[in-house]
KOLTOR-327955 format. One record per residue (C-alpha): residue in three letters; x, y, z; residue number from 0. Coordinates in steps of 0.05 Angstrom, whole numbers, always signed. Example, Ala and Ser with C-alpha at 12.3 -4.5 7.8 and 13.67 -1.06 7.14 Angstrom:
<recs>
ala:+246:-90:+156:0
ser:+273:-21:+143:1
</recs>
This chain:
<recs>
met:-2563:-2001:+2084:0
thr:-2569:-2066:+2130:1
thr:-2528:-2075:+2181:2
ile:-2516:-2139:+2220:3
gln:-2485:-2153:+2291:4
leu:-2429:-2202:+2281:5
asn:-2407:-2193:+2362:6
asn:-2407:-2159:+2410:7
asn:-2376:-2099:+2387:8
leu:-2371:-2118:+2309:9
met:-2424:-2092:+2258:10
leu:-2423:-2110:+2180:11
asp:-2453:-2079:+2124:12
leu:-2487:-2127:+2085:13
ser:-2480:-2096:+2022:14
ser:-2410:-2108:+2012:15
leu:-2417:-2177:+2014:16
ser:-2457:-2169:+1948:17
lys:-2440:-2114:+1893:18
arg:-2390:-2059:+1933:19
pro:-2373:-2009:+1891:20
asn:-2305:-2018:+1854:21
lys:-2289:-1953:+1876:22
tyr:-2277:-1965:+1945:23
phe:-2228:-2032:+1926:24
glu:-2164:-1983:+1953:25
leu:-2194:-1955:+2008:26
asp:-2218:-2032:+2033:27
gln:-2144:-2057:+2014:28
glu:-2112:-2009:+2044:29
asn:-2151:-2023:+2102:30
leu:-2140:-2099:+2097:31
gln:-2071:-2089:+2098:32
arg:-2069:-2052:+2164:33
leu:-2115:-2104:+2206:34
phe:-2057:-2156:+2176:35
gln:-2005:-2120:+2201:36
met:-2054:-2112:+2274:37
ala:-2054:-2183:+2276:38
leu:-1979:-2192:+2274:39
glu:-1962:-2142:+2315:40
val:-1999:-2169:+2371:41
glu:-1958:-2236:+2357:42
leu:-1906:-2201:+2363:43
phe:-1926:-2170:+2434:44
thr:-1928:-2229:+2462:45
ile:-1860:-2253:+2448:46
pro:-1821:-2227:+2498:47
leu:-1877:-2211:+2542:48
tyr:-1879:-2298:+2542:49
met:-1800:-2302:+2542:50
ser:-1786:-2250:+2599:51
gly:-1838:-2297:+2640:52
met:-1809:-2368:+2630:53
tyr:-1738:-2343:+2637:54
ser:-1762:-2311:+2715:55
ile:-1777:-2392:+2735:56
gln:-1723:-2404:+2782:57
gly:-1674:-2462:+2763:58
phe:-1613:-2484:+2713:59
his:-1595:-2516:+2651:60
gln:-1544:-2553:+2618:61
ile:-1513:-2541:+2547:62
asn:-1510:-2617:+2521:63
thr:-1503:-2603:+2434:64
gly:-1477:-2678:+2421:65
asn:-1404:-2661:+2450:66
asn:-1373:-2666:+2521:67
phe:-1351:-2593:+2521:68
tyr:-1397:-2582:+2579:69
gln:-1390:-2649:+2621:70
gly:-1410:-2636:+2690:71
arg:-1426:-2556:+2680:72
gln:-1495:-2519:+2683:73
trp:-1518:-2447:+2680:74
pro:-1564:-2415:+2720:75
gly:-1640:-2403:+2678:76
met:-1685:-2455:+2655:77
gly:-1685:-2491:+2585:78
pro:-1739:-2536:+2561:79
lys:-1724:-2616:+2588:80
tyr:-1750:-2679:+2594:81
tyr:-1776:-2712:+2660:82
ser:-1805:-2777:+2676:83
glu:-1875:-2785:+2695:84
asn:-1857:-2803:+2773:85
glu:-1818:-2732:+2777:86
his:-1863:-2674:+2789:87
pro:-1819:-2618:+2780:88
thr:-1863:-2556:+2788:89
asn:-1810:-2508:+2766:90
gln:-1788:-2556:+2699:91
asp:-1864:-2559:+2693:92
ala:-1883:-2486:+2687:93
phe:-1815:-2476:+2641:94
asn:-1842:-2526:+2590:95
lys:-1911:-2514:+2585:96
val:-1902:-2433:+2577:97
phe:-1841:-2458:+2527:98
lys:-1893:-2496:+2491:99
val:-1937:-2429:+2476:100
phe:-1870:-2388:+2462:101
ile:-1853:-2424:+2403:102
glu:-1926:-2420:+2375:103
glu:-1930:-2359:+2378:104
met:-1864:-2354:+2346:105
leu:-1906:-2400:+2292:106
his:-1964:-2354:+2297:107
leu:-1917:-2294:+2278:108
gln:-1895:-2333:+2216:109
ile:-1962:-2335:+2195:110
ala:-1976:-2263:+2197:111
ala:-1922:-2246:+2170:112
asn:-1947:-2285:+2109:113
leu:-2013:-2266:+2104:114
asn:-1982:-2195:+2103:115
asn:-1937:-2207:+2045:116
ala:-1990:-2250:+2009:117
tyr:-2029:-2187:+2013:118
gly:-1996:-2125:+1995:119
asn:-1965:-2107:+2064:120
lys:-1886:-2122:+2076:121
pro:-1891:-2138:+2154:122
lys:-1859:-2086:+2198:123
phe:-1825:-2104:+2256:124
thr:-1799:-2050:+2268:125
asn:-1816:-1973:+2290:126
asn:-1884:-1995:+2311:127
lys:-1939:-1989:+2355:128
leu:-1899:-2034:+2393:129
val:-1823:-2016:+2381:130
asp:-1798:-1942:+2371:131
ser:-1752:-1913:+2327:132
asp:-1694:-1930:+2373:133
phe:-1710:-2004:+2385:134
gly:-1738:-1989:+2458:135
trp:-1806:-2029:+2464:136
lys:-1850:-1984:+2488:137
cys:-1911:-2027:+2498:138
tyr:-1889:-2046:+2564:139
ala:-1876:-2008:+2622:140
lys:-1912:-2010:+2700:141
asn:-1974:-1967:+2687:142
lys:-1988:-1993:+2613:143
thr:-2059:-2025:+2617:144
glu:-2067:-2034:+2533:145
ile:-2051:-2092:+2496:146
pro:-2047:-2066:+2426:147
gly:-2106:-2065:+2379:148
ile:-2147:-2108:+2433:149
ile:-2164:-2078:+2492:150
asp:-2147:-2023:+2549:151
phe:-2158:-2064:+2619:152
asn:-2178:-1998:+2662:153
asp:-2241:-2004:+2605:154
leu:-2262:-2057:+2649:155
lys:-2325:-2073:+2701:156
asp:-2294:-2068:+2775:157
ser:-2311:-2142:+2789:158
ser:-2273:-2163:+2731:159
ile:-2214:-2207:+2746:160
tyr:-2168:-2164:+2698:161
lys:-2184:-2109:+2727:162
asp:-2117:-2083:+2756:163
val:-2073:-2111:+2703:164
lys:-2021:-2077:+2679:165
val:-1974:-2092:+2613:166
asn:-1909:-2111:+2636:167
leu:-1851:-2154:+2637:168
glu:-1848:-2183:+2708:169
ala:-1837:-2254:+2738:170
leu:-1882:-2305:+2721:171
asn:-1923:-2293:+2796:172
ala:-2007:-2295:+2796:173
glu:-2016:-2231:+2776:174
gln:-1976:-2242:+2707:175
ile:-2010:-2293:+2693:176
lys:-2074:-2256:+2698:177
leu:-2044:-2218:+2631:178
phe:-2029:-2282:+2607:179
leu:-2099:-2310:+2607:180
ala:-2122:-2243:+2590:181
ile:-2082:-2253:+2516:182
glu:-2111:-2323:+2496:183
ser:-2181:-2307:+2516:184
ser:-2234:-2315:+2468:185
glu:-2277:-2256:+2452:186
his:-2335:-2279:+2500:187
asp:-2294:-2268:+2553:188
leu:-2272:-2212:+2547:189
gln:-2328:-2172:+2524:190
glu:-2370:-2187:+2578:191
glu:-2322:-2155:+2616:192
ile:-2322:-2085:+2584:193
arg:-2359:-2034:+2622:194
asp:-2423:-2007:+2582:195
asp:-2391:-1928:+2581:196
lys:-2331:-1960:+2553:197
lys:-2363:-2002:+2494:198
tyr:-2368:-1945:+2445:199
lys:-2298:-1953:+2443:200
tyr:-2293:-2019:+2409:201
asp:-2354:-2012:+2364:202
asn:-2337:-2022:+2299:203
lys:-2370:-2030:+2237:204
leu:-2350:-2060:+2178:205
pro:-2325:-2051:+2132:206
phe:-2296:-1990:+2157:207
glu:-2311:-1920:+2115:208
glu:-2248:-1880:+2132:209
lys:-2178:-1912:+2127:210
ile:-2161:-1943:+2197:211
ala:-2093:-1906:+2198:212
glu:-2128:-1848:+2212:213
lys:-2156:-1892:+2275:214
pro:-2102:-1893:+2320:215
asn:-2139:-1916:+2377:216
leu:-2175:-1976:+2347:217
met:-2187:-2031:+2392:218
phe:-2221:-2095:+2378:219
gly:-2232:-2132:+2452:220
ser:-2200:-2188:+2430:221
ile:-2143:-2228:+2385:222
ser:-2212:-2266:+2350:223
gly:-2249:-2196:+2352:224
leu:-2190:-2176:+2305:225
tyr:-2184:-2239:+2255:226
thr:-2259:-2234:+2256:227
ser:-2251:-2163:+2222:228
ile:-2196:-2195:+2181:229
ile:-2246:-2247:+2151:230
thr:-2294:-2209:+2140:231
tyr:-2248:-2162:+2093:232
leu:-2235:-2226:+2049:233
leu:-2309:-2237:+2041:234
ile:-2322:-2170:+2013:235
lys:-2344:-2176:+1944:236
tyr:-2346:-2128:+1889:237
glu:-2382:-2104:+1832:238
asp:-2337:-2136:+1783:239
gly:-2360:-2198:+1813:240
gln:-2288:-2214:+1859:241
his:-2287:-2227:+1928:242
met:-2223:-2187:+1965:243
tyr:-2187:-2243:+1984:244
ser:-2183:-2270:+1909:245
lys:-2174:-2194:+1880:246
gly:-2125:-2166:+1942:247
phe:-2084:-2226:+1927:248
phe:-2006:-2214:+1905:249
asp:-1982:-2265:+1867:250
asn:-1905:-2292:+1876:251
ser:-1905:-2257:+1951:252
ile:-1846:-2275:+1991:253
gln:-1864:-2329:+2036:254
arg:-1828:-2366:+2087:255
asp:-1830:-2427:+2144:256
his:-1789:-2437:+2197:257
phe:-1841:-2496:+2219:258
asn:-1847:-2544:+2154:259
lys:-1795:-2528:+2094:260
met:-1744:-2581:+2105:261
gly:-1673:-2567:+2102:262
asn:-1620:-2552:+2154:263
asn:-1648:-2568:+2222:264
asn:-1709:-2598:+2194:265
lys:-1718:-2669:+2182:266
lys:-1794:-2667:+2178:267
ser:-1854:-2613:+2186:268
glu:-1878:-2608:+2245:269
tyr:-1944:-2576:+2228:270
glu:-1964:-2621:+2172:271
gly:-2035:-2608:+2175:272
leu:-2028:-2533:+2187:273
arg:-2031:-2488:+2124:274
thr:-1967:-2444:+2145:275
asn:-1949:-2402:+2086:276
leu:-1985:-2389:+2017:277
ser:-1927:-2398:+1974:278
asp:-1965:-2456:+1924:279
ile:-2024:-2399:+1906:280
thr:-2035:-2353:+1864:281
ser:-2093:-2303:+1850:282
glu:-2122:-2350:+1806:283
asn:-2117:-2420:+1842:284
ile:-2135:-2380:+1913:285
lys:-2195:-2412:+1956:286
phe:-2223:-2378:+2017:287
gly:-2214:-2438:+2054:288
glu:-2136:-2439:+2050:289
ile:-2130:-2367:+2085:290
leu:-2181:-2397:+2139:291
arg:-2142:-2454:+2146:292
met:-2081:-2410:+2184:293
ile:-2121:-2361:+2212:294
asn:-2155:-2422:+2250:295
gly:-2092:-2451:+2256:296
ile:-2072:-2386:+2307:297
leu:-2134:-2384:+2339:298
asp:-2154:-2458:+2358:299
gln:-2083:-2463:+2390:300
gly:-2084:-2390:+2416:301
glu:-2145:-2387:+2458:302
gly:-2186:-2455:+2443:303
leu:-2234:-2412:+2397:304
pro:-2222:-2445:+2327:305
leu:-2253:-2406:+2270:306
tyr:-2314:-2452:+2268:307
glu:-2337:-2409:+2329:308
leu:-2328:-2345:+2292:309
ile:-2364:-2367:+2228:310
phe:-2416:-2403:+2272:311
asn:-2430:-2329:+2296:312
leu:-2433:-2299:+2229:313
ile:-2479:-2358:+2202:314
thr:-2527:-2351:+2248:315
ser:-2528:-2275:+2244:316
leu:-2540:-2281:+2164:317
ile:-2588:-2336:+2164:318
pro:-2652:-2292:+2183:319
his:-2628:-2246:+2124:320
lys:-2675:-2272:+2058:321
asp:-2621:-2228:+2011:322
glu:-2593:-2275:+1956:323
ala:-2521:-2256:+1962:324
val:-2528:-2262:+2043:325
arg:-2558:-2340:+2030:326
asp:-2503:-2356:+1968:327
thr:-2451:-2335:+2033:328
ile:-2477:-2373:+2077:329
val:-2468:-2424:+2030:330
phe:-2402:-2413:+2007:331
leu:-2361:-2399:+2078:332
leu:-2401:-2477:+2098:333
thr:-2368:-2503:+2039:334
glu:-2305:-2472:+2050:335
ile:-2298:-2473:+2128:336
lys:-2326:-2544:+2130:337
phe:-2359:-2528:+2182:338
asp:-2394:-2562:+2239:339
ser:-2451:-2536:+2283:340
lys:-2517:-2573:+2284:341
asn:-2544:-2506:+2307:342
ala:-2524:-2459:+2254:343
ile:-2535:-2520:+2199:344
glu:-2606:-2546:+2222:345
lys:-2628:-2466:+2225:346
tyr:-2610:-2461:+2155:347
glu:-2642:-2524:+2127:348
ile:-2688:-2497:+2158:349
glu:-2694:-2437:+2123:350
leu:-2691:-2471:+2063:351
asn:-2753:-2516:+2063:352
lys:-2781:-2462:+2071:353
asp:-2768:-2428:+2014:354
leu:-2776:-2486:+1972:355
phe:-2843:-2490:+2007:356
asn:-2854:-2427:+1979:357
cys:-2844:-2429:+1915:358
thr:-2881:-2416:+1852:359
thr:-2828:-2426:+1792:360
pro:-2787:-2480:+1764:361
ser:-2728:-2444:+1769:362
cys:-2734:-2425:+1840:363
val:-2746:-2489:+1851:364
ile:-2682:-2512:+1815:365
ala:-2647:-2464:+1847:366
val:-2663:-2473:+1922:367
lys:-2655:-2556:+1911:368
thr:-2582:-2547:+1888:369
lys:-2570:-2507:+1956:370
ile:-2600:-2554:+1992:371
lys:-2557:-2608:+1954:372
lys:-2489:-2575:+1971:373
leu:-2514:-2571:+2046:374
asn:-2524:-2649:+2046:375
glu:-2467:-2656:+2020:376
val:-2435:-2611:+2072:377
lys:-2465:-2644:+2122:378
ala:-2438:-2714:+2102:379
thr:-2367:-2687:+2107:380
leu:-2384:-2652:+2165:381
ala:-2404:-2717:+2193:382
ala:-2340:-2755:+2182:383
met:-2293:-2707:+2206:384
asn:-2332:-2689:+2272:385
ile:-2297:-2624:+2287:386
leu:-2338:-2603:+2342:387
lys:-2377:-2634:+2395:388
ala:-2457:-2632:+2378:389
asp:-2459:-2579:+2446:390
asn:-2416:-2550:+2399:391
ser:-2366:-2551:+2472:392
leu:-2294:-2556:+2439:393
leu:-2251:-2627:+2434:394
ala:-2176:-2595:+2452:395
val:-2127:-2563:+2395:396
gln:-2161:-2599:+2336:397
pro:-2110:-2657:+2318:398
glu:-2102:-2622:+2253:399
asn:-2072:-2559:+2286:400
arg:-2016:-2601:+2337:401
val:-1948:-2603:+2333:402
asp:-1927:-2680:+2309:403
asp:-1891:-2708:+2369:404
ala:-1845:-2748:+2322:405
ala:-1821:-2697:+2279:406
leu:-1800:-2657:+2345:407
lys:-1758:-2721:+2366:408
glu:-1739:-2711:+2290:409
asn:-1709:-2645:+2288:410
his:-1699:-2634:+2359:411
lys:-1650:-2669:+2385:412
ser:-1625:-2673:+2456:413
phe:-1557:-2704:+2483:414
asp:-1529:-2713:+2564:415
asp:-1465:-2673:+2570:416
val:-1423:-2726:+2546:417
gly:-1456:-2735:+2474:418
asn:-1503:-2789:+2484:419
pro:-1574:-2783:+2460:420
ile:-1637:-2767:+2505:421
lys:-1710:-2770:+2505:422
ser:-1723:-2702:+2469:423
ala:-1726:-2642:+2508:424
ser:-1771:-2599:+2458:425
glu:-1813:-2664:+2446:426
ala:-1819:-2665:+2528:427
ala:-1840:-2585:+2525:428
arg:-1878:-2576:+2461:429
gly:-1910:-2643:+2455:430
gly:-1943:-2689:+2491:431
ala:-2001:-2674:+2541:432
asn:-1978:-2592:+2522:433
gly:-1995:-2604:+2455:434
lys:-2063:-2620:+2459:435
met:-2066:-2555:+2505:436
asp:-2091:-2484:+2476:437
his:-2051:-2427:+2508:438
his:-2109:-2408:+2555:439
glu:-2112:-2485:+2578:440
ile:-2038:-2474:+2583:441
phe:-2047:-2417:+2627:442
glu:-2094:-2438:+2666:443
ala:-2058:-2508:+2697:444
val:-1988:-2455:+2702:445
glu:-2048:-2421:+2739:446
lys:-2052:-2472:+2790:447
leu:-1962:-2496:+2789:448
ile:-1948:-2424:+2804:449
ala:-1991:-2433:+2873:450
lys:-1947:-2488:+2891:451
pro:-1912:-2481:+2957:452
asn:-1846:-2512:+2923:453
tyr:-1859:-2464:+2869:454
met:-1801:-2400:+2864:455
thr:-1784:-2347:+2805:456
trp:-1715:-2311:+2805:457
asp:-1743:-2249:+2851:458
leu:-1761:-2276:+2903:459
tyr:-1703:-2328:+2910:460
his:-1655:-2271:+2910:461
ala:-1710:-2232:+2965:462
asn:-1700:-2305:+3010:463
asn:-1639:-2318:+2994:464
asn:-1559:-2259:+3004:465
leu:-1548:-2294:+2941:466
ile:-1476:-2314:+2935:467
trp:-1456:-2352:+2876:468
gly:-1404:-2413:+2894:469
glu:-1366:-2469:+2845:470
ser:-1422:-2516:+2877:471
asn:-1481:-2468:+2832:472
leu:-1450:-2487:+2775:473
ile:-1429:-2566:+2763:474
thr:-1471:-2619:+2763:475
asn:-1428:-2660:+2807:476
gln:-1356:-2660:+2823:477
lys:-1335:-2723:+2782:478
asp:-1361:-2699:+2713:479
tyr:-1333:-2628:+2734:480
ile:-1256:-2662:+2745:481
lys:-1268:-2692:+2679:482
asn:-1296:-2635:+2638:483
arg:-1226:-2594:+2678:484
ile:-1182:-2655:+2652:485
asn:-1212:-2658:+2582:486
tyr:-1216:-2577:+2562:487
pro:-1165:-2538:+2612:488
gln:-1176:-2472:+2566:489
leu:-1233:-2468:+2596:490
pro:-1243:-2411:+2660:491
pro:-1256:-2456:+2729:492
ala:-1328:-2452:+2748:493
glu:-1300:-2413:+2823:494
glu:-1273:-2357:+2759:495
ile:-1352:-2352:+2738:496
ala:-1375:-2359:+2801:497
asp:-1330:-2304:+2819:498
ala:-1367:-2261:+2763:499
met:-1423:-2274:+2776:500
asn:-1419:-2241:+2836:501
met:-1378:-2175:+2819:502
val:-1460:-2174:+2781:503
thr:-1502:-2207:+2838:504
gln:-1465:-2159:+2896:505
asp:-1450:-2097:+2853:506
ile:-1382:-2101:+2867:507
ala:-1339:-2034:+2838:508
ile:-1292:-2052:+2793:509
asp:-1217:-2008:+2807:510
his:-1276:-1964:+2844:511
lys:-1315:-1955:+2781:512
lys:-1389:-1973:+2795:513
ile:-1411:-2007:+2727:514
pro:-1490:-1996:+2721:515
trp:-1510:-2078:+2714:516
his:-1578:-2074:+2707:517
glu:-1563:-2019:+2638:518
leu:-1514:-2060:+2611:519
leu:-1555:-2130:+2614:520
ser:-1615:-2089:+2590:521
lys:-1576:-2065:+2533:522
ala:-1550:-2129:+2515:523
thr:-1606:-2147:+2506:524
thr:-1649:-2108:+2473:525
gly:-1589:-2099:+2433:526
thr:-1599:-2160:+2407:527
leu:-1677:-2155:+2402:528
lys:-1654:-2094:+2354:529
gly:-1615:-2156:+2313:530
leu:-1666:-2196:+2320:531
leu:-1720:-2143:+2295:532
met:-1689:-2125:+2242:533
gly:-1665:-2202:+2212:534
met:-1741:-2213:+2202:535
glu:-1757:-2144:+2175:536
glu:-1700:-2166:+2120:537
tyr:-1720:-2247:+2126:538
trp:-1787:-2226:+2095:539
thr:-1771:-2172:+2051:540
ile:-1714:-2212:+2016:541
gln:-1717:-2291:+1992:542
thr:-1659:-2313:+2014:543
gly:-1625:-2322:+2084:544
gln:-1644:-2362:+2151:545
phe:-1696:-2348:+2206:546
pro:-1661:-2313:+2259:547
ser:-1677:-2375:+2305:548
pro:-1601:-2365:+2342:549
ala:-1619:-2296:+2359:550
met:-1688:-2315:+2399:551
val:-1642:-2367:+2436:552
gly:-1588:-2316:+2449:553
ser:-1637:-2261:+2464:554
gly:-1670:-2312:+2523:555
asp:-1599:-2332:+2545:556
arg:-1574:-2253:+2553:557
met:-1650:-2244:+2590:558
ser:-1646:-2309:+2632:559
ile:-1578:-2288:+2662:560
cys:-1610:-2214:+2678:561
trp:-1669:-2248:+2715:562
ala:-1614:-2297:+2751:563
leu:-1560:-2244:+2778:564
leu:-1597:-2194:+2785:565
gly:-1674:-2219:+2804:566
lys:-1708:-2171:+2759:567
thr:-1718:-2184:+2687:568
pro:-1681:-2130:+2637:569
asp:-1724:-2068:+2621:570
leu:-1730:-2065:+2543:571
gln:-1757:-1999:+2549:572
ile:-1683:-1979:+2548:573
lys:-1652:-1964:+2483:574
pro:-1598:-1993:+2458:575
asp:-1531:-1954:+2446:576
ser:-1542:-1908:+2373:577
lys:-1472:-1925:+2338:578
val:-1431:-1861:+2311:579
lys:-1416:-1846:+2241:580
asn:-1364:-1853:+2215:581
his:-1327:-1897:+2281:582
leu:-1345:-1966:+2257:583
arg:-1275:-1987:+2268:584
asp:-1269:-1964:+2335:585
tyr:-1334:-2018:+2348:586
his:-1293:-2072:+2313:587
ser:-1317:-2147:+2338:588
cys:-1316:-2159:+2409:589
gln:-1278:-2156:+2478:590
gly:-1216:-2124:+2460:591
leu:-1220:-2135:+2403:592
tyr:-1233:-2062:+2368:593
met:-1168:-2024:+2329:594
pro:-1166:-1968:+2383:595
lys:-1131:-1896:+2359:596
lys:-1057:-1893:+2358:597
asp:-1056:-1837:+2415:598
lys:-1080:-1879:+2468:599
ser:-1080:-1820:+2525:600
glu:-1134:-1785:+2472:601
lys:-1209:-1810:+2509:602
asp:-1257:-1826:+2465:603
glu:-1332:-1825:+2496:604
asn:-1349:-1877:+2443:605
asp:-1296:-1917:+2476:606
pro:-1327:-1978:+2518:607
trp:-1272:-1968:+2561:608
val:-1285:-1889:+2579:609
lys:-1360:-1914:+2606:610
tyr:-1354:-1991:+2635:611
gly:-1276:-1996:+2650:612
asp:-1242:-2057:+2641:613
leu:-1307:-2091:+2625:614
gly:-1269:-2061:+2551:615
cys:-1315:-2104:+2502:616
ala:-1349:-2087:+2442:617
ala:-1391:-2031:+2449:618
pro:-1462:-2045:+2478:619
ala:-1485:-1996:+2404:620
ile:-1471:-2071:+2365:621
tyr:-1490:-2130:+2418:622
his:-1518:-2182:+2383:623
ser:-1532:-2257:+2385:624
cys:-1510:-2289:+2333:625
lys:-1494:-2282:+2261:626
gly:-1552:-2259:+2211:627
thr:-1570:-2206:+2267:628
asn:-1501:-2159:+2264:629
thr:-1523:-2095:+2221:630
cys:-1453:-2065:+2190:631
arg:-1389:-2091:+2158:632
ser:-1326:-2112:+2211:633
glu:-1390:-2120:+2273:634
gly:-1387:-2203:+2268:635
gly:-1376:-2236:+2343:636
cys:-1313:-2270:+2353:637
gly:-1348:-2326:+2330:638
phe:-1349:-2382:+2287:639
val:-1308:-2381:+2215:640
gln:-1354:-2360:+2167:641
ala:-1345:-2375:+2096:642
tyr:-1340:-2306:+2055:643
glu:-1404:-2303:+2020:644
gly:-1440:-2315:+2080:645
gly:-1421:-2379:+2118:646
ser:-1467:-2422:+2158:647
asn:-1517:-2427:+2221:648
cys:-1490:-2413:+2301:649
gly:-1460:-2477:+2318:650
ser:-1422:-2504:+2250:651
pro:-1361:-2469:+2220:652
thr:-1363:-2477:+2143:653
asn:-1301:-2509:+2135:654
pro:-1285:-2549:+2050:655
ser:-1275:-2613:+2046:656
lys:-1203:-2644:+2043:657
asn:-1162:-2631:+1979:658
gln:-1215:-2573:+1966:659
glu:-1197:-2503:+1955:660
ile:-1195:-2469:+2022:661
lys:-1245:-2414:+2006:662
phe:-1234:-2343:+2033:663
val:-1271:-2340:+2094:664
ser:-1307:-2290:+2143:665
val:-1261:-2284:+2198:666
pro:-1283:-2234:+2259:667
gly:-1266:-2167:+2255:668
ser:-1259:-2175:+2178:669
asn:-1327:-2202:+2160:670
asn:-1353:-2175:+2082:671
cys:-1421:-2143:+2092:672
ala:-1473:-2145:+2142:673
thr:-1499:-2214:+2173:674
thr:-1449:-2250:+2157:675
gly:-1401:-2249:+2224:676
gly:-1397:-2306:+2268:677
cys:-1434:-2321:+2341:678
ala:-1452:-2267:+2384:679
val:-1419:-2203:+2412:680
pro:-1401:-2203:+2461:681
ile:-1385:-2275:+2468:682
ser:-1379:-2328:+2522:683
ala:-1307:-2337:+2546:684
leu:-1330:-2420:+2547:685
gln:-1346:-2416:+2468:686
met:-1306:-2465:+2440:687
phe:-1297:-2491:+2362:688
pro:-1336:-2551:+2343:689
lys:-1310:-2610:+2300:690
pro:-1316:-2566:+2229:691
asp:-1359:-2599:+2173:692
gly:-1288:-2620:+2133:693
asp:-1229:-2644:+2151:694
leu:-1186:-2577:+2142:695
lys:-1178:-2543:+2208:696
gln:-1155:-2484:+2177:697
met:-1186:-2412:+2156:698
lys:-1154:-2366:+2091:699
tyr:-1178:-2296:+2099:700
lys:-1144:-2242:+2064:701
asn:-1095:-2176:+2095:702
glu:-1135:-2113:+2084:703
met:-1068:-2075:+2095:704
thr:-1026:-2117:+2043:705
gly:-1068:-2160:+1995:706
asp:-1031:-2219:+2019:707
glu:-1070:-2283:+2043:708
glu:-1065:-2302:+2108:709
ile:-1079:-2372:+2141:710
ile:-1110:-2386:+2213:711
asn:-1105:-2456:+2241:712
phe:-1165:-2474:+2296:713
glu:-1172:-2548:+2327:714
lys:-1236:-2569:+2352:715
gly:-1241:-2551:+2426:716
glu:-1205:-2492:+2417:717
leu:-1234:-2415:+2439:718
val:-1263:-2379:+2391:719
tyr:-1237:-2320:+2434:720
asp:-1164:-2342:+2424:721
val:-1169:-2356:+2349:722
ala:-1204:-2291:+2338:723
trp:-1141:-2259:+2378:724
lys:-1088:-2286:+2335:725
val:-1123:-2252:+2270:726
tyr:-1132:-2191:+2306:727
ala:-1065:-2187:+2334:728
asp:-1035:-2201:+2271:729
arg:-1074:-2144:+2241:730
tyr:-1059:-2092:+2300:731
lys:-984:-2112:+2292:732
gln:-990:-2087:+2214:733
lys:-1036:-2022:+2231:734
phe:-985:-2001:+2296:735
ser:-911:-2040:+2297:736
glu:-931:-2068:+2362:737
lys:-953:-2129:+2403:738
pro:-1030:-2117:+2430:739
glu:-1029:-2141:+2493:740
lys:-1083:-2198:+2508:741
pro:-1132:-2177:+2563:742
lys:-1155:-2218:+2612:743
thr:-1230:-2245:+2609:744
asn:-1283:-2199:+2633:745
ile:-1345:-2207:+2671:746
ile:-1392:-2204:+2617:747
arg:-1357:-2249:+2580:748
leu:-1354:-2293:+2637:749
ile:-1424:-2298:+2649:750
phe:-1458:-2306:+2585:751
pro:-1470:-2379:+2572:752
pro:-1438:-2414:+2502:753
ser:-1489:-2416:+2450:754
thr:-1464:-2487:+2422:755
</recs>
């Protein structure tokens, strides 16, 4: 058996490149599927980590979506924002940069999930190496030192800058940025840091002789090392002449695309040059280069070491070997990847010319000249593409892997607080100069911003100030705020919201009862992340529905509020509460809107009032951030009116046009089935109905008690909670023959920002 060194840690059995016995296919296929799952997990691992880091940055944001609902108001926590060239806001610049990386990690997660499906592995977002069966994130803790499947920082040399890095959710400070840089480091950077006595842990010979599932501590030393292993598995060639990349490919697999598919908010593909799914590919027409384009996009955007560098390492390792199958693999790689490295090509060309000189038969001359011809064709193509510089150093993120600024401008419009269009915040954060930088370069730039004296995170802001929230914190200017109070008197005033925030920040008891605020806000975050994970798992299992991006935004809102009010991140190890079987009605849909038992004196430990006193909102067990992430019938938020068959996305109620029949709609607490409820549990006290899609401003639902049809009117600007209360009060009266007392707005609903 001949083996070659692919990198510092990977060895390749050369015989696998030609005529590997077919009996190994099932083992190889299972191991490839596990490698794809590991890739998905490492992409998923970064998302709460980067989210917590960027929301730890101190600052405020407005909520502007084309109306004047919140004129003159602002909320604690940052968001992406455009700023002019003569402005240099340190915190905003840092937030924009991390936001760019965060969104691209979602893109990488999408690509990894599509590759999993394409090779027969249902992507697993729950109960994996990151998240336990109760939806606690076990991968983050103060004593954690491991990036799952990649590296353990305890294995690094004492001289390494990453030696003392901990894998935990922290403020974006000088220590945390080291973790971010390590995640996005190339294999050269990380593998050289591993202690000699620990390198054995990262030595892997491909293909594996046993199941990866039986190797729980398998690690690759870098993300690119993991993807190199995937590429190598795809290159395996069996006795029947088929490569793994085609033999193991599953036709008609579910392929989803949130970034390039037209529809919903997407008017234009955001990554036109990057293949993001394999929906148009079959095992008959698949080309290895199409798979590599997807992986190349991940690595090029991430550590800035695109696949061309990995293939360079592979080719230079293969060149010294005379085996015909090895030479065929080299030509195959050069052709498929359209790889440009003068060193690799020149070495290969020298070897071919030597072979030609040593040929003693006409057939040998023809065979070698055919290869030389192929190589010359590749050289001509590469010269035109100019992918790499002559010294093999990289340009910025290659143009085909960059986001299209024009698409960002078209797909993600921004508005001022009276609804006038302004320059796109998404384009400012993700496009332009940031769009050309890989993630490692972005974090190097953020590292410099962190060192500036005016950089501030919420934990330091709390430490340096006895923070007392006031009206002035929550308005941009008095004149605009007064207009808002006149236009929308139904909204809670800024002073009331500030008082609610102080109850949390100052840890003030409510009716002599201390509220475990950090626990509650942590559960608000893990609960909505639970819904998000389950939503994504379903999204890649059933070819229907929408990507739960509003839920992603909602989980960010909850994390942001925790940072701003308490000066620390939510603890994602705190598991969301479990539901109690046969107790569904007591969970109901939102704050105060749950159907209690007739005997109200009977205490119920599952009643949210028992644990949280007058907070009395929906049980944390059903916290979620948007339609599409609730998990049971009747758990829809007291949110937008949704069509009975599923409705539309957050932000736009479904209504028929004038003169059309009023369809039954899925009202709060009475939605038809899982994932069709309205927005958010708990819902913000400032959530209002936007302008309906059609002219009708009423909803129709079937009374569950009588079977009669009921009509509820609603208007633009009406508080969502008030509309929900109309339905709830009607149903309550039918059950108990008395009118319920409307509860006062509770603290949770006041501190959460609206989603419109």
